[in-house]
PDBQT receptor file of N, H, CA, C and O in Angstrom, charges set to zero:
ATOM      1  N   UNK A   1       0.854  -1.193   0.000  1.00  0.00    +0.000 N 
ATOM      2  CA  UNK A   1       0.000   0.000   0.000  1.00  0.00    +0.000 C 
ATOM      3  C   UNK A   1       0.890   1.244   0.000  1.00  0.00    +0.000 C 
ATOM      4  O   UNK A   1       1.810   1.338   0.813  1.00  0.00    +0.000 OA
ATOM      5  N   UNK A   2       0.634   2.195  -0.895  1.00  0.00    +0.000 N 
ATOM      6  H   UNK A   2      -0.113   2.118  -1.555  1.00  0.00    +0.000 HD
ATOM      7  CA  UNK A   2       1.442   3.422  -0.907  1.00  0.00    +0.000 C 
ATOM      8  C   UNK A   2       1.199   4.247   0.354  1.00  0.00    +0.000 C 
ATOM      9  O   UNK A   2       0.158   4.118   0.997  1.00  0.00    +0.000 OA
ATOM     10  N   UNK A   3       2.161   5.090   0.700  1.00  0.00    +0.000 N 
ATOM     11  H   UNK A   3       3.007   5.195   0.178  1.00  0.00    +0.000 HD
ATOM     12  CA  UNK A   3       2.013   5.921   1.901  1.00  0.00    +0.000 C 
ATOM     13  C   UNK A   3       1.032   7.067   1.696  1.00  0.00    +0.000 C 
ATOM     14  O   UNK A   3       0.475   7.596   2.658  1.00  0.00    +0.000 OA
ATOM     15  N   UNK A   4       0.820   7.453   0.419  1.00  0.00    +0.000 N 
ATOM     16  H   UNK A   4       1.273   7.023  -0.363  1.00  0.00    +0.000 HD
ATOM     17  CA  UNK A   4      -0.158   8.505   0.135  1.00  0.00    +0.000 C 
ATOM     18  C   UNK A   4      -0.758   8.287  -1.247  1.00  0.00    +0.000 C 
ATOM     19  O   UNK A   4      -0.156   7.647  -2.109  1.00  0.00    +0.000 OA
ATOM     20  N   UNK A   5      -1.951   8.829  -1.441  1.00  0.00    +0.000 N 
ATOM     21  H   UNK A   5      -2.441   9.349  -0.740  1.00  0.00    +0.000 HD
ATOM     22  CA  UNK A   5      -2.632   8.749  -2.734  1.00  0.00    +0.000 C 
ATOM     23  C   UNK A   5      -3.074  10.151  -3.143  1.00  0.00    +0.000 C 
ATOM     24  O   UNK A   5      -3.289  11.021  -2.299  1.00  0.00    +0.000 OA
ATOM     25  N   UNK A   6      -3.205  10.354  -4.457  1.00  0.00    +0.000 N 
ATOM     26  H   UNK A   6      -3.031   9.647  -5.143  1.00  0.00    +0.000 HD
ATOM     27  CA  UNK A   6      -3.666  11.633  -4.992  1.00  0.00    +0.000 C 
ATOM     28  C   UNK A   6      -5.157  11.516  -5.278  1.00  0.00    +0.000 C 
ATOM     29  O   UNK A   6      -5.587  10.618  -6.002  1.00  0.00    +0.000 OA
ATOM     30  N   UNK A   7      -5.944  12.424  -4.711  1.00  0.00    +0.000 N 
ATOM     31  H   UNK A   7      -5.595  13.154  -4.123  1.00  0.00    +0.000 HD
ATOM     32  CA  UNK A   7      -7.389  12.433  -4.917  1.00  0.00    +0.000 C 
ATOM     33  C   UNK A   7      -7.848  13.850  -5.245  1.00  0.00    +0.000 C 
ATOM     34  O   UNK A   7      -7.207  14.828  -4.860  1.00  0.00    +0.000 OA
ATOM     35  N   UNK A   8      -8.964  13.945  -5.961  1.00  0.00    +0.000 N 
ATOM     36  H   UNK A   8      -9.484  13.151  -6.273  1.00  0.00    +0.000 HD
ATOM     37  CA  UNK A   8      -9.496  15.253  -6.343  1.00  0.00    +0.000 C 
ATOM     38  C   UNK A   8     -10.551  15.719  -5.349  1.00  0.00    +0.000 C 
ATOM     39  O   UNK A   8     -11.394  14.939  -4.904  1.00  0.00    +0.000 OA
ATOM     40  N   UNK A   9     -10.491  16.997  -5.008  1.00  0.00    +0.000 N 
ATOM     41  H   UNK A   9      -9.807  17.631  -5.369  1.00  0.00    +0.000 HD
ATOM     42  CA  UNK A   9     -11.507  17.622  -4.158  1.00  0.00    +0.000 C 
ATOM     43  C   UNK A   9     -12.711  17.926  -5.042  1.00  0.00    +0.000 C 
ATOM     44  O   UNK A   9     -12.595  18.670  -6.016  1.00  0.00    +0.000 OA
ATOM     45  N   UNK A  10     -13.869  17.352  -4.707  1.00  0.00    +0.000 N 
ATOM     46  H   UNK A  10     -13.963  16.748  -3.916  1.00  0.00    +0.000 HD
ATOM     47  CA  UNK A  10     -15.070  17.581  -5.512  1.00  0.00    +0.000 C 
ATOM     48  C   UNK A  10     -16.032  18.574  -4.868  1.00  0.00    +0.000 C 
ATOM     49  O   UNK A  10     -16.870  19.162  -5.552  1.00  0.00    +0.000 OA
ATOM     50  N   UNK A  11     -15.913  18.761  -3.560  1.00  0.00    +0.000 N 
ATOM     51  H   UNK A  11     -15.232  18.284  -3.004  1.00  0.00    +0.000 HD
ATOM     52  CA  UNK A  11     -16.812  19.708  -2.888  1.00  0.00    +0.000 C 
ATOM     53  C   UNK A  11     -16.171  20.224  -1.614  1.00  0.00    +0.000 C 
ATOM     54  O   UNK A  11     -15.825  19.450  -0.721  1.00  0.00    +0.000 OA
ATOM     55  N   UNK A  12     -16.017  21.538  -1.539  1.00  0.00    +0.000 N 
ATOM     56  H   UNK A  12     -16.298  22.166  -2.265  1.00  0.00    +0.000 HD
ATOM     57  CA  UNK A  12     -15.509  22.188  -0.332  1.00  0.00    +0.000 C 
ATOM     58  C   UNK A  12     -15.982  23.636  -0.326  1.00  0.00    +0.000 C 
ATOM     59  O   UNK A  12     -16.122  24.237  -1.391  1.00  0.00    +0.000 OA
ATOM     60  N   UNK A  13     -16.230  24.206   0.843  1.00  0.00    +0.000 N 
ATOM     61  H   UNK A  13     -16.116  23.718   1.708  1.00  0.00    +0.000 HD
ATOM     62  CA  UNK A  13     -16.672  25.602   0.889  1.00  0.00    +0.000 C 
ATOM     63  C   UNK A  13     -15.587  26.530   0.339  1.00  0.00    +0.000 C 
ATOM     64  O   UNK A  13     -14.407  26.182   0.375  1.00  0.00    +0.000 OA
ATOM     65  N   UNK A  14     -15.971  27.708  -0.171  1.00  0.00    +0.000 N 
ATOM     66  H   UNK A  14     -16.930  27.991  -0.200  1.00  0.00    +0.000 HD
ATOM     67  CA  UNK A  14     -14.966  28.652  -0.673  1.00  0.00    +0.000 C 
ATOM     68  C   UNK A  14     -14.090  29.183   0.460  1.00  0.00    +0.000 C 
ATOM     69  O   UNK A  14     -14.478  29.181   1.628  1.00  0.00    +0.000 OA
ATOM     70  N   UNK A  15     -12.907  29.633   0.078  1.00  0.00    +0.000 N 
ATOM     71  H   UNK A  15     -12.592  29.634  -0.872  1.00  0.00    +0.000 HD
ATOM     72  CA  UNK A  15     -11.978  30.208   1.054  1.00  0.00    +0.000 C 
ATOM     73  C   UNK A  15     -12.532  31.525   1.577  1.00  0.00    +0.000 C 
ATOM     74  O   UNK A  15     -13.041  32.344   0.812  1.00  0.00    +0.000 OA
ATOM     75  N   UNK A  16     -12.430  31.717   2.877  1.00  0.00    +0.000 N 
ATOM     76  H   UNK A  16     -12.017  31.052   3.498  1.00  0.00    +0.000 HD
ATOM     77  CA  UNK A  16     -12.841  32.984   3.472  1.00  0.00    +0.000 C 
ATOM     78  C   UNK A  16     -11.696  33.981   3.347  1.00  0.00    +0.000 C 
ATOM     79  O   UNK A  16     -10.530  33.589   3.296  1.00  0.00    +0.000 OA
ATOM     80  N   UNK A  17     -12.020  35.248   3.298  1.00  0.00    +0.000 N 
ATOM     81  H   UNK A  17     -12.966  35.567   3.340  1.00  0.00    +0.000 HD
ATOM     82  CA  UNK A  17     -10.987  36.273   3.190  1.00  0.00    +0.000 C 
ATOM     83  C   UNK A  17     -10.031  36.154   4.374  1.00  0.00    +0.000 C 
ATOM     84  O   UNK A  17     -10.468  36.075   5.522  1.00  0.00    +0.000 OA
ATOM     85  N   UNK A  18      -8.736  36.140   4.098  1.00  0.00    +0.000 N 
ATOM     86  H   UNK A  18      -8.381  36.204   3.166  1.00  0.00    +0.000 HD
ATOM     87  CA  UNK A  18      -7.740  36.007   5.154  1.00  0.00    +0.000 C 
ATOM     88  C   UNK A  18      -7.495  34.573   5.561  1.00  0.00    +0.000 C 
ATOM     89  O   UNK A  18      -6.815  34.335   6.560  1.00  0.00    +0.000 OA
ATOM     90  N   UNK A  19      -8.020  33.607   4.828  1.00  0.00    +0.000 N 
ATOM     91  H   UNK A  19      -8.572  33.800   4.017  1.00  0.00    +0.000 HD
ATOM     92  CA  UNK A  19      -7.885  32.200   5.188  1.00  0.00    +0.000 C 
ATOM     93  C   UNK A  19      -6.465  31.690   5.177  1.00  0.00    +0.000 C 
ATOM     94  O   UNK A  19      -6.121  30.812   5.969  1.00  0.00    +0.000 OA
ATOM     95  N   UNK A  20      -5.620  32.224   4.289  1.00  0.00    +0.000 N 
ATOM     96  H   UNK A  20      -5.899  32.937   3.646  1.00  0.00    +0.000 HD
ATOM     97  CA  UNK A  20      -4.241  31.747   4.233  1.00  0.00    +0.000 C 
ATOM     98  C   UNK A  20      -3.453  32.188   5.452  1.00  0.00    +0.000 C 
ATOM     99  O   UNK A  20      -2.463  31.549   5.809  1.00  0.00    +0.000 OA
ATOM    100  N   UNK A  21      -3.870  33.267   6.097  1.00  0.00    +0.000 N 
ATOM    101  H   UNK A  21      -4.674  33.786   5.807  1.00  0.00    +0.000 HD
ATOM    102  CA  UNK A  21      -3.161  33.745   7.275  1.00  0.00    +0.000 C 
ATOM    103  C   UNK A  21      -3.523  32.936   8.519  1.00  0.00    +0.000 C 
ATOM    104  O   UNK A  21      -2.688  32.768   9.407  1.00  0.00    +0.000 OA
ATOM    105  N   UNK A  22      -4.743  32.437   8.593  1.00  0.00    +0.000 N 
ATOM    106  H   UNK A  22      -5.422  32.574   7.871  1.00  0.00    +0.000 HD
ATOM    107  CA  UNK A  22      -5.184  31.737   9.796  1.00  0.00    +0.000 C 
ATOM    108  C   UNK A  22      -4.982  30.234   9.721  1.00  0.00    +0.000 C 
ATOM    109  O   UNK A  22      -4.823  29.581  10.752  1.00  0.00    +0.000 OA
ATOM    110  N   UNK A  23      -4.987  29.674   8.514  1.00  0.00    +0.000 N 
ATOM    111  H   UNK A  23      -5.116  30.205   7.677  1.00  0.00    +0.000 HD
ATOM    112  CA  UNK A  23      -4.790  28.237   8.299  1.00  0.00    +0.000 C 
ATOM    113  C   UNK A  23      -5.816  27.375   9.036  1.00  0.00    +0.000 C 
ATOM    114  O   UNK A  23      -5.482  26.310   9.554  1.00  0.00    +0.000 OA
ATOM    115  N   UNK A  24      -7.042  27.832   9.079  1.00  0.00    +0.000 N 
ATOM    116  H   UNK A  24      -7.314  28.698   8.658  1.00  0.00    +0.000 HD
ATOM    117  CA  UNK A  24      -8.113  27.031   9.686  1.00  0.00    +0.000 C 
ATOM    118  C   UNK A  24      -8.480  25.893   8.746  1.00  0.00    +0.000 C 
ATOM    119  O   UNK A  24      -8.544  26.100   7.534  1.00  0.00    +0.000 OA
ATOM    120  N   UNK A  25      -8.723  24.700   9.270  1.00  0.00    +0.000 N 
ATOM    121  H   UNK A  25      -8.672  24.532  10.254  1.00  0.00    +0.000 HD
ATOM    122  CA  UNK A  25      -9.155  23.601   8.393  1.00  0.00    +0.000 C 
ATOM    123  C   UNK A  25     -10.638  23.714   8.046  1.00  0.00    +0.000 C 
ATOM    124  O   UNK A  25     -11.424  24.318   8.775  1.00  0.00    +0.000 OA
ATOM    125  N   UNK A  26     -10.995  23.115   6.911  1.00  0.00    +0.000 N 
ATOM    126  H   UNK A  26     -10.357  22.624   6.318  1.00  0.00    +0.000 HD
ATOM    127  CA  UNK A  26     -12.395  23.070   6.487  1.00  0.00    +0.000 C 
ATOM    128  C   UNK A  26     -12.650  21.691   5.890  1.00  0.00    +0.000 C 
ATOM    129  O   UNK A  26     -11.706  21.040   5.443  1.00  0.00    +0.000 OA
ATOM    130  N   UNK A  27     -13.901  21.227   5.870  1.00  0.00    +0.000 N 
ATOM    131  H   UNK A  27     -14.668  21.756   6.233  1.00  0.00    +0.000 HD
ATOM    132  CA  UNK A  27     -14.194  19.907   5.303  1.00  0.00    +0.000 C 
ATOM    133  C   UNK A  27     -14.114  19.919   3.782  1.00  0.00    +0.000 C 
ATOM    134  O   UNK A  27     -14.432  20.917   3.135  1.00  0.00    +0.000 OA
ATOM    135  N   UNK A  28     -13.682  18.792   3.227  1.00  0.00    +0.000 N 
ATOM    136  H   UNK A  28     -13.424  17.982   3.753  1.00  0.00    +0.000 HD
ATOM    137  CA  UNK A  28     -13.627  18.646   1.769  1.00  0.00    +0.000 C 
ATOM    138  C   UNK A  28     -14.025  17.224   1.409  1.00  0.00    +0.000 C 
ATOM    139  O   UNK A  28     -13.489  16.260   1.955  1.00  0.00    +0.000 OA
ATOM    140  N   UNK A  29     -14.977  17.101   0.478  1.00  0.00    +0.000 N 
ATOM    141  H   UNK A  29     -15.413  17.884   0.034  1.00  0.00    +0.000 HD
ATOM    142  CA  UNK A  29     -15.371  15.781  -0.025  1.00  0.00    +0.000 C 
ATOM    143  C   UNK A  29     -14.475  15.454  -1.207  1.00  0.00    +0.000 C 
ATOM    144  O   UNK A  29     -14.278  16.283  -2.095  1.00  0.00    +0.000 OA
ATOM    145  N   UNK A  30     -13.926  14.229  -1.214  1.00  0.00    +0.000 N 
ATOM    146  H   UNK A  30     -14.086  13.555  -0.492  1.00  0.00    +0.000 HD
ATOM    147  CA  UNK A  30     -13.009  13.811  -2.264  1.00  0.00    +0.000 C 
ATOM    148  C   UNK A  30     -13.712  12.945  -3.301  1.00  0.00    +0.000 C 
ATOM    149  O   UNK A  30     -14.851  12.523  -3.100  1.00  0.00    +0.000 OA
ATOM    150  N   UNK A  31     -13.030  12.683  -4.407  1.00  0.00    +0.000 N 
ATOM    151  H   UNK A  31     -12.104  13.025  -4.570  1.00  0.00    +0.000 HD
ATOM    152  CA  UNK A  31     -13.608  11.922  -5.523  1.00  0.00    +0.000 C 
ATOM    153  C   UNK A  31     -14.038  10.517  -5.117  1.00  0.00    +0.000 C 
ATOM    154  O   UNK A  31     -14.878   9.915  -5.786  1.00  0.00    +0.000 OA
ATOM    155  N   UNK A  32     -13.481   9.991  -4.041  1.00  0.00    +0.000 N 
ATOM    156  H   UNK A  32     -12.799  10.480  -3.497  1.00  0.00    +0.000 HD
ATOM    157  CA  UNK A  32     -13.861   8.658  -3.562  1.00  0.00    +0.000 C 
ATOM    158  C   UNK A  32     -15.094   8.686  -2.671  1.00  0.00    +0.000 C 
ATOM    159  O   UNK A  32     -15.647   7.639  -2.331  1.00  0.00    +0.000 OA
ATOM    160  N   UNK A  33     -15.532   9.908  -2.286  1.00  0.00    +0.000 N 
ATOM    161  H   UNK A  33     -15.084  10.758  -2.562  1.00  0.00    +0.000 HD
ATOM    162  CA  UNK A  33     -16.686  10.036  -1.405  1.00  0.00    +0.000 C 
ATOM    163  C   UNK A  33     -16.317  10.269   0.045  1.00  0.00    +0.000 C 
ATOM    164  O   UNK A  33     -17.182  10.614   0.851  1.00  0.00    +0.000 OA
ATOM    165  N   UNK A  34     -15.041  10.089   0.400  1.00  0.00    +0.000 N 
ATOM    166  H   UNK A  34     -14.338   9.809  -0.254  1.00  0.00    +0.000 HD
ATOM    167  CA  UNK A  34     -14.649  10.334   1.787  1.00  0.00    +0.000 C 
ATOM    168  C   UNK A  34     -14.513  11.829   2.026  1.00  0.00    +0.000 C 
ATOM    169  O   UNK A  34     -14.320  12.599   1.086  1.00  0.00    +0.000 OA
ATOM    170  N   UNK A  35     -14.613  12.235   3.278  1.00  0.00    +0.000 N 
ATOM    171  H   UNK A  35     -14.769  11.609   4.042  1.00  0.00    +0.000 HD
ATOM    172  CA  UNK A  35     -14.476  13.634   3.644  1.00  0.00    +0.000 C 
ATOM    173  C   UNK A  35     -13.304  13.778   4.597  1.00  0.00    +0.000 C 
ATOM    174  O   UNK A  35     -13.192  13.041   5.577  1.00  0.00    +0.000 OA
ATOM    175  N   UNK A  36     -12.429  14.736   4.302  1.00  0.00    +0.000 N 
ATOM    176  H   UNK A  36     -12.520  15.335   3.506  1.00  0.00    +0.000 HD
ATOM    177  CA  UNK A  36     -11.289  15.018   5.167  1.00  0.00    +0.000 C 
ATOM    178  C   UNK A  36     -11.252  16.510   5.447  1.00  0.00    +0.000 C 
ATOM    179  O   UNK A  36     -11.970  17.285   4.814  1.00  0.00    +0.000 OA
ATOM    180  N   UNK A  37     -10.423  16.907   6.387  1.00  0.00    +0.000 N 
ATOM    181  H   UNK A  37      -9.840  16.277   6.901  1.00  0.00    +0.000 HD
ATOM    182  CA  UNK A  37     -10.213  18.320   6.670  1.00  0.00    +0.000 C 
ATOM    183  C   UNK A  37      -8.990  18.785   5.881  1.00  0.00    +0.000 C 
ATOM    184  O   UNK A  37      -7.950  18.127   5.872  1.00  0.00    +0.000 OA
ATOM    185  N   UNK A  38      -9.140  19.942   5.216  1.00  0.00    +0.000 N 
ATOM    186  H   UNK A  38      -9.985  20.477   5.223  1.00  0.00    +0.000 HD
ATOM    187  CA  UNK A  38      -8.057  20.510   4.415  1.00  0.00    +0.000 C 
ATOM    188  C   UNK A  38      -7.868  21.977   4.803  1.00  0.00    +0.000 C 
ATOM    189  O   UNK A  38      -8.767  22.578   5.391  1.00  0.00    +0.000 OA
ATOM    190  N   UNK A  39      -6.709  22.559   4.482  1.00  0.00    +0.000 N 
ATOM    191  H   UNK A  39      -5.979  22.070   4.004  1.00  0.00    +0.000 HD
ATOM    192  CA  UNK A  39      -6.525  23.996   4.734  1.00  0.00    +0.000 C 
ATOM    193  C   UNK A  39      -7.496  24.827   3.900  1.00  0.00    +0.000 C 
ATOM    194  O   UNK A  39      -7.983  24.369   2.866  1.00  0.00    +0.000 OA
ATOM    195  N   UNK A  40      -7.775  26.047   4.353  1.00  0.00    +0.000 N 
ATOM    196  H   UNK A  40      -7.380  26.419   5.193  1.00  0.00    +0.000 HD
ATOM    197  CA  UNK A  40      -8.761  26.903   3.678  1.00  0.00    +0.000 C 
ATOM    198  C   UNK A  40      -8.400  27.254   2.248  1.00  0.00    +0.000 C 
ATOM    199  O   UNK A  40      -9.293  27.555   1.456  1.00  0.00    +0.000 OA
ATOM    200  N   UNK A  41      -7.115  27.228   1.885  1.00  0.00    +0.000 N 
ATOM    201  H   UNK A  41      -6.389  26.983   2.528  1.00  0.00    +0.000 HD
ATOM    202  CA  UNK A  41      -6.715  27.630   0.531  1.00  0.00    +0.000 C 
ATOM    203  C   UNK A  41      -6.999  26.568  -0.528  1.00  0.00    +0.000 C 
ATOM    204  O   UNK A  41      -6.857  26.849  -1.718  1.00  0.00    +0.000 OA
ATOM    205  N   UNK A  42      -7.394  25.360  -0.134  1.00  0.00    +0.000 N 
ATOM    206  H   UNK A  42      -7.509  25.132   0.833  1.00  0.00    +0.000 HD
ATOM    207  CA  UNK A  42      -7.714  24.299  -1.092  1.00  0.00    +0.000 C 
ATOM    208  C   UNK A  42      -9.098  24.576  -1.692  1.00  0.00    +0.000 C 
ATOM    209  O   UNK A  42     -10.043  24.902  -0.973  1.00  0.00    +0.000 OA
ATOM    210  N   UNK A  43      -9.203  24.440  -3.028  1.00  0.00    +0.000 N 
ATOM    211  H   UNK A  43      -8.436  24.175  -3.612  1.00  0.00    +0.000 HD
ATOM    212  CA  UNK A  43     -10.454  24.745  -3.729  1.00  0.00    +0.000 C 
ATOM    213  C   UNK A  43     -10.987  23.518  -4.461  1.00  0.00    +0.000 C 
ATOM    214  O   UNK A  43     -10.276  22.528  -4.627  1.00  0.00    +0.000 OA
ATOM    215  N   UNK A  44     -12.242  23.591  -4.897  1.00  0.00    +0.000 N 
ATOM    216  H   UNK A  44     -12.820  24.396  -4.762  1.00  0.00    +0.000 HD
ATOM    217  CA  UNK A  44     -12.844  22.521  -5.696  1.00  0.00    +0.000 C 
ATOM    218  C   UNK A  44     -11.995  22.260  -6.936  1.00  0.00    +0.000 C 
ATOM    219  O   UNK A  44     -11.492  23.195  -7.560  1.00  0.00    +0.000 OA
ATOM    220  N   UNK A  45     -11.839  20.989  -7.289  1.00  0.00    +0.000 N 
ATOM    221  H   UNK A  45     -12.248  20.230  -6.783  1.00  0.00    +0.000 HD
ATOM    222  CA  UNK A  45     -11.086  20.620  -8.480  1.00  0.00    +0.000 C 
ATOM    223  C   UNK A  45      -9.604  20.411  -8.246  1.00  0.00    +0.000 C 
ATOM    224  O   UNK A  45      -8.915  19.877  -9.116  1.00  0.00    +0.000 OA
ATOM    225  N   UNK A  46      -9.094  20.818  -7.089  1.00  0.00    +0.000 N 
ATOM    226  H   UNK A  46      -9.653  21.252  -6.382  1.00  0.00    +0.000 HD
ATOM    227  CA  UNK A  46      -7.666  20.621  -6.807  1.00  0.00    +0.000 C 
ATOM    228  C   UNK A  46      -7.395  19.171  -6.457  1.00  0.00    +0.000 C 
ATOM    229  O   UNK A  46      -8.260  18.461  -5.944  1.00  0.00    +0.000 OA
ATOM    230  N   UNK A  47      -6.172  18.749  -6.746  1.00  0.00    +0.000 N 
ATOM    231  H   UNK A  47      -5.469  19.325  -7.163  1.00  0.00    +0.000 HD
ATOM    232  CA  UNK A  47      -5.739  17.398  -6.401  1.00  0.00    +0.000 C 
ATOM    233  C   UNK A  47      -4.873  17.487  -5.148  1.00  0.00    +0.000 C 
ATOM    234  O   UNK A  47      -3.958  18.307  -5.063  1.00  0.00    +0.000 OA
ATOM    235  N   UNK A  48      -5.179  16.626  -4.177  1.00  0.00    +0.000 N 
ATOM    236  H   UNK A  48      -5.922  15.960  -4.246  1.00  0.00    +0.000 HD
ATOM    237  CA  UNK A  48      -4.461  16.649  -2.905  1.00  0.00    +0.000 C 
ATOM    238  C   UNK A  48      -3.879  15.280  -2.593  1.00  0.00    +0.000 C 
ATOM    239  O   UNK A  48      -4.360  14.256  -3.078  1.00  0.00    +0.000 OA
ATOM    240  N   UNK A  49      -2.840  15.283  -1.779  1.00  0.00    +0.000 N 
ATOM    241  H   UNK A  49      -2.448  16.114  -1.385  1.00  0.00    +0.000 HD
ATOM    242  CA  UNK A  49      -2.256  14.043  -1.275  1.00  0.00    +0.000 C 
ATOM    243  C   UNK A  49      -2.945  13.692   0.033  1.00  0.00    +0.000 C 
ATOM    244  O   UNK A  49      -3.127  14.548   0.899  1.00  0.00    +0.000 OA
ATOM    245  N   UNK A  50      -3.327  12.430   0.171  1.00  0.00    +0.000 N 
ATOM    246  H   UNK A  50      -3.180  11.734  -0.532  1.00  0.00    +0.000 HD
ATOM    247  CA  UNK A  50      -3.959  11.950   1.399  1.00  0.00    +0.000 C 
ATOM    248  C   UNK A  50      -3.107  10.816   1.953  1.00  0.00    +0.000 C 
ATOM    249  O   UNK A  50      -2.805   9.859   1.241  1.00  0.00    +0.000 OA
ATOM    250  N   UNK A  51      -2.724  10.921   3.211  1.00  0.00    +0.000 N 
ATOM    251  H   UNK A  51      -2.970  11.699   3.790  1.00  0.00    +0.000 HD
ATOM    252  CA  UNK A  51      -1.943   9.885   3.876  1.00  0.00    +0.000 C 
ATOM    253  C   UNK A  51      -2.819   8.644   4.032  1.00  0.00    +0.000 C 
ATOM    254  O   UNK A  51      -3.901   8.721   4.615  1.00  0.00    +0.000 OA
ATOM    255  N   UNK A  52      -2.361   7.498   3.516  1.00  0.00    +0.000 N 
ATOM    256  H   UNK A  52      -1.482   7.436   3.043  1.00  0.00    +0.000 HD
ATOM    257  CA  UNK A  52      -3.186   6.285   3.557  1.00  0.00    +0.000 C 
ATOM    258  C   UNK A  52      -3.231   5.650   4.944  1.00  0.00    +0.000 C 
ATOM    259  O   UNK A  52      -4.127   4.855   5.228  1.00  0.00    +0.000 OA
ATOM    260  N   UNK A  53      -2.288   5.985   5.802  1.00  0.00    +0.000 N 
ATOM    261  H   UNK A  53      -1.560   6.631   5.571  1.00  0.00    +0.000 HD
ATOM    262  CA  UNK A  53      -2.289   5.437   7.159  1.00  0.00    +0.000 C 
ATOM    263  C   UNK A  53      -3.261   6.186   8.059  1.00  0.00    +0.000 C 
ATOM    264  O   UNK A  53      -4.028   5.577   8.805  1.00  0.00    +0.000 OA
ATOM    265  N   UNK A  54      -3.221   7.523   7.982  1.00  0.00    +0.000 N 
ATOM    266  H   UNK A  54      -2.597   8.018   7.376  1.00  0.00    +0.000 HD
ATOM    267  CA  UNK A  54      -4.048   8.341   8.874  1.00  0.00    +0.000 C 
ATOM    268  C   UNK A  54      -5.337   8.833   8.225  1.00  0.00    +0.000 C 
ATOM    269  O   UNK A  54      -6.285   9.194   8.924  1.00  0.00    +0.000 OA
ATOM    270  N   UNK A  55      -5.380   8.850   6.882  1.00  0.00    +0.000 N 
ATOM    271  H   UNK A  55      -4.610   8.556   6.315  1.00  0.00    +0.000 HD
ATOM    272  CA  UNK A  55      -6.543   9.381   6.176  1.00  0.00    +0.000 C 
ATOM    273  C   UNK A  55      -6.612  10.890   6.209  1.00  0.00    +0.000 C 
ATOM    274  O   UNK A  55      -7.672  11.469   5.970  1.00  0.00    +0.000 OA
ATOM    275  N   UNK A  56      -5.489  11.541   6.504  1.00  0.00    +0.000 N 
ATOM    276  H   UNK A  56      -4.628  11.071   6.698  1.00  0.00    +0.000 HD
ATOM    277  CA  UNK A  56      -5.460  12.991   6.629  1.00  0.00    +0.000 C 
ATOM    278  C   UNK A  56      -4.799  13.656   5.430  1.00  0.00    +0.000 C 
ATOM    279  O   UNK A  56      -4.044  13.024   4.691  1.00  0.00    +0.000 OA
ATOM    280  N   UNK A  57      -5.094  14.934   5.249  1.00  0.00    +0.000 N 
ATOM    281  H   UNK A  57      -5.707  15.447   5.849  1.00  0.00    +0.000 HD
ATOM    282  CA  UNK A  57      -4.479  15.764   4.220  1.00  0.00    +0.000 C 
ATOM    283  C   UNK A  57      -2.969  15.759   4.408  1.00  0.00    +0.000 C 
ATOM    284  O   UNK A  57      -2.473  15.945   5.520  1.00  0.00    +0.000 OA
ATOM    285  N   UNK A  58      -2.229  15.542   3.303  1.00  0.00    +0.000 N 
ATOM    286  H   UNK A  58      -2.631  15.391   2.400  1.00  0.00    +0.000 HD
ATOM    287  CA  UNK A  58      -0.769  15.500   3.381  1.00  0.00    +0.000 C 
ATOM    288  C   UNK A  58      -0.115  16.541   2.485  1.00  0.00    +0.000 C 
ATOM    289  O   UNK A  58       1.111  16.659   2.479  1.00  0.00    +0.000 OA
ATOM    290  N   UNK A  59      -0.901  17.297   1.729  1.00  0.00    +0.000 N 
ATOM    291  H   UNK A  59      -1.896  17.202   1.733  1.00  0.00    +0.000 HD
ATOM    292  CA  UNK A  59      -0.339  18.340   0.875  1.00  0.00    +0.000 C 
ATOM    293  C   UNK A  59      -1.048  18.413  -0.459  1.00  0.00    +0.000 C 
ATOM    294  O   UNK A  59      -1.925  17.605  -0.765  1.00  0.00    +0.000 OA
ATOM    295  N   UNK A  60      -0.649  19.399  -1.248  1.00  0.00    +0.000 N 
ATOM    296  H   UNK A  60       0.063  20.055  -0.999  1.00  0.00    +0.000 HD
ATOM    297  CA  UNK A  60      -1.161  19.543  -2.614  1.00  0.00    +0.000 C 
ATOM    298  C   UNK A  60      -0.410  18.586  -3.517  1.00  0.00    +0.000 C 
ATOM    299  O   UNK A  60       0.785  18.357  -3.331  1.00  0.00    +0.000 OA
ATOM    300  N   UNK A  61      -1.104  18.030  -4.490  1.00  0.00    +0.000 N 
ATOM    301  H   UNK A  61      -2.075  18.217  -4.641  1.00  0.00    +0.000 HD
ATOM    302  CA  UNK A  61      -0.454  17.174  -5.481  1.00  0.00    +0.000 C 
ATOM    303  C   UNK A  61       0.066  18.050  -6.612  1.00  0.00    +0.000 C 
ATOM    304  O   UNK A  61      -0.499  19.105  -6.899  1.00  0.00    +0.000 OA
ATOM    305  N   UNK A  62       1.140  17.609  -7.250  1.00  0.00    +0.000 N 
ATOM    306  H   UNK A  62       1.599  16.752  -7.017  1.00  0.00    +0.000 HD
ATOM    307  CA  UNK A  62       1.721  18.367  -8.378  1.00  0.00    +0.000 C 
ATOM    308  C   UNK A  62       0.909  18.195  -9.626  1.00  0.00    +0.000 C 
ATOM    309  O   UNK A  62       1.250  18.758 -10.666  1.00  0.00    +0.000 OA
TER     310      UNK A  62
C-alpha cells in the first residue's frame, strides 16, 4: 500500500478572506466520497495528497 494517494476535491466551501493567514481547516469531499479536513486555501477541483495510514491531508499534489 502506498504511503499517500492523490485524490481530487469535488466539494468544499470557498476560502474565506484572510484564510491563508489563519490556516483554519475546512471539510472537503473527495472523488472517492470520503471527507477530510483541508486547509482553507484548497479549492474545488484541486488534487491533494492523502496519507493512507491516517486518512489525513498531506499536501497539494503536483
